[in-house]
Each structure stands twice: as C-alpha cells, then as structure tokens.
N, C-alpha and C positions, 0 to 999 in steps of 0.2 A: 863200766869199758861194757858189762851184760845189756845196759839198756843202748848203747850205743849200739850194738851187734844189732838189738831186735829192732832197731828204728830203721838200720841199713837193708836190714831182711825184709823186713814191711814193703821198706820202698822199690828192692829190687821185686818183690811179688807183684806192686802197681803196676812197676811200670809191664813187666812181663805178661798180665792179665792183659793193660792195655794191647801191648804188641799183637795177643791172640786176638784178641778183639777185630782188631784193621785186620788182620788176616784173615778170621772168618767172614767180616763185613766183605773182602775184595772177592776171595772164595764166591760166594753167594750170589754179589755182584756180576762176575764173572759168567755163573749157571745160568742167574735170571736172564744174560742179553743171549746165551744159546740160547734158551729154552724160547723167549717168547720177541726175538728180533725179528723178522721175517725178511727172505734172502733180496726184498725190494731195497733194503734201508742201508746198506754196503756205504754208500756215498756218505749217508746223512752219520752214517755210523764214524767213514771217516772226517767228516768236516768235525764233529766232536770230538776228536782224537787230536785234529792238528790245534783247536781252542785249548785243548786240555794242558796239551805241551807247552803252548806257549804261554799259557797262566804258571806253569810248574817251573818255565826257563826264567821269566820275570824273574818269581820271588826266587830262582835258584841262583839267580844273580844281582841279587838288589839284597839278602838277610847276608851275605857275609860283607859287604860295605856297611851293611848297618853295624856290624861285628868290630869294620874299621874305625868306624865314629866312637862306640860301644865305648873302646879301649881308650881312648882318651878324655872320656868323663870319669868321676870321681867318684868310686864307690857309696852309694848313698845319697848323692848330691840329687835334684829330683833333676836334671839331663839322661842322668843312668835308672833313674828310676820310668824316664819316659821312652829309653832305648827300648826295656826289659817290655814294655806292654806293647809296642811296636813289633817287635821280634817275635812276641808268644802271638801276638794276631796275624803277622805274616805267614808265621810258621802254620797255624790253626785254622784258620780262614780262608787260606789262598792253597800254598803248597802242598800239604798235605791231601788236602781234596782234589787237587788237582794231578797230584801224582799217579792216585788211585784210579781214577777216571781213565786217567794215560794210558796205565797198565791193564784196566779191566777192557777199552775200547784195541788198545794196540792187538792184544792177545787173541780178541774178536776176530780185527781182521784180518791176521796174519793165519789161523784155523781155517776163515770161510775164504781167504783167497785163494789156500793151498801154499802160499809162502812160505811160510816155517821151515818149510825142506831147503830155501837159497842160500848160498851163502854170505852174501851181504844182511838176510838177515838177521843170520846168528850171529852175524860179526857187531850187528844193531844192537842186538839182544845182550851182548857182552856190554857194550856203551852203555845200554840203558842199565845194566846193572849196577857196573860202577858209578852212574849218577845218582843212583839210589841209593849206595854206599854211602855217595858224601850228602844226601839227603840227612841219612841218620845222621851222620857227624854232627851235621849242621843243628839237629834236633838234640844232640847232646850238648853243643856248644851253647845251642840259646839257653838249656836248663842250667850249664853253668853260670852262664851271667844273670839267670835271674835268681841265683844262691850266692853273688858275688864270687864264686872261685872260678873267675877265666885267669889263666897263667900265660896266657898266651901274648904277644905284641900285634901291634896295628900291621908290621911287615906282615906278619907271617897270615892274616886274613888276608890281605892285598895280593898275595902270590896265591894264597888257596881262591879268590875269586877268582882267579884265571881256570883255573880246570873246569869248571863247569862250562865255561864259553868252548875250550877244548872239544871236549865231551861233544857238545851240541855240534860244531864245524865237522866232526867226524861221521856222527851219524845222519847230518844233514846231506853228505857227500854219500852215503852210504845209500839213502833213501833213495836220491835224486840220480845218482850215476849205476847205481847196481854195478859194481865194478866185479864182481862173480858171483 
C-alpha cells in the first residue's frame, strides 16, 4: 500500500506542476500581449481570438465523439490504442493551445476595449469558465481512457457532447446581440 500511495502522490504532484506551468505560461502570454501589442492591432487580435475559438470549439465538439466510439472498442485492442493516440493528440496539439490563445486574446480584447464592465461580457465569461471546466473534465477523461479506466457509457458521452454546443450558442448570442 505504501508504494501505491507514493505513486499516487507522485502522479498528483506531476499534474499539479503541469497545471502551474500552464497557468504561468498563460499569465506570461497575457503580460506579453499587454506590453508589446500596439493599439492598432486590435482587429488582428480579434481575428486571432476568433480563429482560436473555432479551433477550441472544433476540438471540444470532436473529443467527446471520440469518447463515444472509444467506449465501444475493447480495452487493449488495436482500435482502442488508436483512439488513445487520437484523443491525446487532439487534446495536446489543438484543444489545449487553442484554449490558451482564446483566453489570452479574449482578456486582452476585454481590457483594451473596456467591455469588461459590460453585463453581456461578464455573462459570457461565466459561460467560458464553464466551458473551461468542461475542458478540464475532457482532459481527465482522456487520461482515464489512456489508462483503460473509463467507467462511463457511450450514452453518457453522447449527452456530454451537447454541453459545449449549448455553451457556444449562449456565448455567440451574448457577443452578437449584447442583450445587457
């Protein structure tokens, strides 16, 4: 039991360390944006933000669909191993970087434009925080699949797949309509 406990603690420390690095990098990117991006680049940063949002949402909509199919593959099979690679690559190469760029560019835009005081943007931030929490859950579930420890059904992931869609609809309505 002592060795299992030690392994668990080491895994938790590694995860915590990775989270701290991600937060530090995000803060550094935001600071860099605030320091070196001249005022004339607002539209370029907005375009970058939209591109990052599209990439983030594409991944957030596709990853749970991969989970649905992965549930149907037998653990240890070639198909299951292929899904593990696809899920890991999607998360680490597309979803994670897109989320960081979305947040950094979005916060810069909010500060630069002064919209951070607007009710619609505050409501949008709540929805984006929920989307970010979903992102965290997706990362955890990706690790569970990688370790052959998934306990959820394909039906669960089919339902979960709709949450990012609903959040996206709410975010787009708040940004375009600005109801308050």
